[in-house]
N, C-alpha and C positions, 0 to 999 in steps of 0.2 A: 283414529289411533295417530296418522302420520302429524295431524295438527296439534294433538295435544303434546306430542313431542316438541314442536315447535316453541308452544306458548311456556311450557315448564323448564325448559333448558335453551339457550341462544345457540339452536343448532345451526343457524346460517353463519354463526362466527367460529364454530368448533374448528378442529385441525382436520377431524375426519367425522362423516356423518353417516348412519345406518338408520333403517326404518324396521319396523317390526308391524306388519300385518296379518293378524291373525296368527296360523302357525310359519308364516313365511318371513323371511330376515333378508333385505335388499342392503347388501353391503357396498355398494357405490352406484354411481348415475347410471352406468352402463346396465345393470341389472333392472332399475327403475324403468328405464327406455323400453328395455326388451319386453318388461312385464305389461307396458302401456300399449305396445304394439300388438303382443301375441294374446294377452290375456285381456285386455281393454277395461283394465282396471281404473275406475272412476276415481279413486285416490290416488293413483299414480300423476293424474294432472297436478294435484297439489304438492305432491313432492318434486315435480319439473320446476315448480315455481320456486319452491326453497332452494333447488341447487341453482337456479337462474337469478336469486337474489344472493346466493352466497358469491357469485362471480362478480358481482356489481357491489360488493360490501365496502368499498373504500370509496365509491362514486356518490354523486348525487342521488340515484335510484335507492340509496339506504337512508335518505331523512324521513322522519317519522312521516310526514305528510305525503309521501311516495309510497311507502309502505302499506300505510291504510287504505290507500285507493287500490294497492294491489291485491290485498287480500281480504277487504271486506266481505267477500261474498263465501269466504270460507265458515265453515259452521262450527260451532262449539256448544260443548253442554252448557256452559257458563260464557256468555260472551264477553264478560270482563276479561276472561283469558286472552283474548286477543290483542286487547287493548295493552295489559300489562306485558304481555309477551313481546308485541313490537316495539314497546318502548325499551326494552333491553336490548334490541336489536338495531335501533337507528343508531348512525353515526355522529349525530349532531346535538344527542344531549348527554349529559353526565349523570349516573345513577349512584347516589349515595345512600348506604343503608343505616338504618337505626331503629332499635327497638322500640315497639310501639309501649304507651304507658302501661297498660295492663300486662305488657310482657306474655302475652298469647300469641299475638302475630309479629311478623316482621313489617316494618311501614318502610317505605323507601321514599326520600324526597329527590326530586328529578330537577336538577338546575338545567335550563335552558341557556345555552351560549349566546344570546343575542345582548340587547342593550340592557336586559334586566334579567333577574332569576325569579322564577316562578315556584311555587312548591306543588309537586304533583305527586300524592300519596296512594301507594298500591295499597289498597285495604279493601278487602271484599265486603266489608261492612258498610259501607258507604253507598249512598244513593246513585242510582244510574244517571241521574241528573247532575250531581255534582261533578261525576266523573267525566261527563260530556262537556262540562262547563270548562274543566281544566284543560282538557285536550283541545278544545276549540281556541283558547288562550294562546295555545302553541304557535297559533301562524302570527301573533303579535310578540312573539320572542325568538322566535326561530331565526339564527345567525344567517340563513340563506338571503333574507330580506333586510341585511344591515351591512353597511360597508364601512370597514375601520377608516379612522380618520386619516391615517396615514398613507392609505390606499389611493394608488393615481386613477381614481375615476373621477369622470365628468359629471357634472350636475344631471345631464339628461338620463344617464344611466340609473342614478339614484332615484330620480323621479320616477323612473319605469319600475324599478323594483318596489316602490310604495304603491304603485298604481295596481301591478300585479297582484300584490298582497291585498289589496281592499275590493279587487275583482273576485278573488278566491274564497272571500270569507263565507258566503252564503252555500256556495258548492262544498265545502270542507266540512262546515258545520252539519250538511246533510250527510256527507261521507262517513262522518263518525256515528249519527244516529243509526245508518244503515250497518255500521260495522258492530253496533251495540245490539242489533237485530231486533229493532224497534221497541227495546224496553224502555226507554227514556219516554216514550210516547204512552206507554201503556201504564208505567208508574206514575206520571202525572195526572194521568185519566183517574185513576183511584186516588191520588192525593186532593186533587182539586174539588172532589165530592166528599172528602172527609170532614168533619166539623172541626178538626185541629186546623187544617188549612185555611178554612175560611175565617178561623179566629185570627191567624197570625199572618199568613202569606209569608213568612220570611224564608221558608225553604225555596221558593222559586224565585229570588233575589238575585241570584247570581253572584259571581265574584265582580272586585273592583277592576276596571281597566280605564287606565288613563284618569284614574282619581274617581270615577263614577260607575255604576251598575249598568252600564250600556256598551253597546258593540258597534263599532262604524264599519258600514260596508258601501259597495259601490253596483249600481245596476246600470240599465238601460231603458230608453223609453221604447217599448215594442209597438206602441199606437195608443190611439185613444178612442173609447168605447162611441161606436155610431148609433147602434139600434140593439135591440134584444129579441131573441126568437122563444122557442118553447123551454119550460123548465126541464130539468135534467128528466123527472119522471115523465113526464109526457113525450119528450124526445124518444127516449130508449122503449116507450109503451106502445109507440103510434107510428106508422108509416106516414099517415097523413101529416103529422106534424114535423116530420123529417122533410117531407116534400115542401110543405110550406116554410121551412127555415131555409132550404137551398133556394128556394124562389124570392125569400127576402134579400139574397146578396144582389139582385141587379138592382135594388132600389139604391145601391151605393156603389155598385162596379158596373161598368159598361166595356172596358177593353176586355178581349177575348184572353189576352195573357193574364191577366188579374184573374178571372175566372176560372182558367184552367189552374192557376195555383192555388186555388180556394179548393178545387176538385180534388186536388191530388191532397193537399192538407186533410181534408174533411174524410177522406176514403181511410186513411190512416188512424185520424184520430177516432173515429167513429168505431172503428174496431177495437180499440183502447178502451174507450168510456162505457161501451156495452158490457164488458166485463168488470166494470166497479163494484165495490161491495159498499156495504153502509159505512164503513169507515173511512173509504176513500172519496166517496161524496160528502162525508162529514167535515173531511179537511178543506173542503172550499167553502169556509165559513166566514161570516162579518166579525171583525174584531174590534169591538167597541172600547174606546178609551185605552187603548194599548200606546204607552211611551214610545211613540214612533214619529220622527220628524224627517221630510225628505225635501230637497232642493235642487234645482238644476245646476250642475257644474258649469259655470261659466268664465268669467274670468276670475272668480275667487276660488280658491283652493283650501277651504278650511281642512279637510280630511287629509289631505297631503301635509299639511302643518302639524294636525293631531298626531299622526302617526311617524313623524320625522323624528330621528334619534337623538338630534341635538336641541328639539324644543322644551323649553322650560315646563316643569310641571304646572307652574300657576298659569302659564298661557293653556295648556291643554286644558285645565280645568275651564277657564274661561271659553274658550271654543265650544265645549259641551255644552254649558251652562246659557251660553247665549243661545244655542239651536234648541234647548228645551225651554227657554224662556219665550221663543217664538212661538212654540206649540202651546205654551199655556196660554198666551195672549190671544189665542185664536181658536180657544176650547169651546166646543159647544155641547150642550147637552141633547142627547138622542136617545130614544127607546131602541132596543135591539130589533132590528127590522123583521118582519115577519117574511114567510115565503121560503124558497129554497134556491140552490144554485140553478143559474139558467143559461141559456147558449147565449152568447154575444158576439158581434162583429164590428170590428175596428178598423181604423186607418191603417194603412202599410200591409192590409191583408191579414191583420192580427184576428183571430177567431178562438173560441174555446167557452169555458163555463166560468161564470161571472157570481162572486159571493151574494147573499140576498142584502140589500142596500146600495149595490153599485147603481149609478145613473150616467146616462147618456154627457158625455164630456170628460168623465173620468179616465185618468191615464192607468195603462198598465204597464208594468215595471217588472222586467225579467232579469236574470243574472246569468252570468257566465256558465255555458257548459252543463246546464242542469235544466230541467224541465219545470221547476217553480216559477211563480209569479204572484205579484201582488196587485191589487188596484188601489189607487190613491186619489185623492182630490185636492185641487190647487183653492187655497182660501182666496188668493187674490193674485191678479196679475198673469202671466202666460210665460211659455218657455222662453222667449226673450228678456223675461224681467230678472233681474238678479235676486228682487226681493221674493219672489215667488217662494210661498211655504206649500208642503204638502203633507197631507195627513193620511193615515191608513184606513182604507176602508175594510179590507178583508184579503184573504189568499184567493187567489184564481187558478185556474188551471187552463194552459194553453196549448194549443196545437203547434206542433213543432213544424218549423221551415223544413221543407223535405231536403235542403242542403245543408243542415244546422251542420254535420257531422262531415267536415272537408279532409282533406289530407293533414291539416294542420290543425286539427281541433275543431273548435266552434269557430267557423270562418263566419258566422252572421253576427256572432256576440263580438267576435274581433273587430268587424268593421266598425261597430255601433260605438265599441268602447275605445276605440280609437281616435275618434274625432275630438280630440283634445280642447279646441279652440272653436269658439261661436265666430261664424262669418254670416254674411246675409245671405248667401246661395246655401250653405249648409250647416244649419244649427246643430250644435251639440246633442246628442241623445243620452248623454251621460247623466245619472242621477246620484248623488251621494245622499247618505241617510245615516242617521243613528237610531237605535232602536234598543229595547232591552233584552236580558236572555230570553226572557219567556217567549216572547214575540219571535226572536229568532227560529227558536224551538218548534215553535207552530209553524213557521214559515217553511222550515228545511225537513219536516218529519216525511219520510219515506219518498224522497225525491229519486229521481234517476237521472243518470248522466249519460 
């Protein structure tokens, strides 16, 4: 009940707040705190979060991006209530009401106060996928990532904001899917099997961003696949296969410090994947023919130029078209590979589950502060070649480094993503990419942060 009050009226912004829980009315924060201590009410935790949000309603914590992360675990009978309610609370968007065409509902146009305006319609008849696309666009419109031309800000700070935005895209897309309680994935699973979807394909296209139906993002090279172990089914069903898998490590690692790291990672990762259901395993899949192109970020900074506020639209179109043209020129015709997800071991102690079709030498790309990963393959060149083009093989599942969550967040990802410049001794691990909306959705479904 507490969350219904939040989503139907902007309680975080009201001058006075009270909660109704069954026959009990909580008239202030002290009453909620007492109930939490004395009665151990689970809903009191949600109430505490609302009071905490009220205390920061004038600060950065009330950006839509931060609110979604804070409240994504809360449950609603209709998960769209969370997105629409939080949009009314955010201090970085302006809401303008207008009547819908049929006068049955009130539609709301939300203007993001960034370099451009974007339409965000509050309409419960819209598909979950469309709502998800609208909210993910926010990260490219949010004023937090833009610096006014009159501000006294040096170029390094502006570049840093662009970098942060690009590294946040995949994580934020996953948070929004989690906020919508996996309804986007469920909706699309039904849609792609319908005759209507197979005939048109239009509902999955997504909005135009920078003039094309694609999304830019930034990740980092977590490792290159060295070898493969048992399939997922064999791994979870046989102690013999698990023993053989661990023995395989010594073929590629001899240092005791590396083997100790692998053992620590495997212990927690094995406990995680043993609980996977059919849907979890199904996400580790080959992605044939998806519009996706990636390349190492070395001297060139195409995505930085693409997302800069002062880049002319014609130049943005040219940047995207050049990338997609590279993908088309290297296109290959291949059947969907048979088989299932299997264990893999890679460089830099990277281990996990690889999708069908993965091969030795493929690159494993991870994203900042989340557990999702993809496997890509180089058409030509290597990581020191600015002409390297990478195509998508599929979504992977990767074991977490034991110390990924440090005192300042994803310390491992931060280190990899801060190597901005290539040198002979420390090659950059940054990978820039452009993908279509459907691919982004499949990559970010049900991620953990």
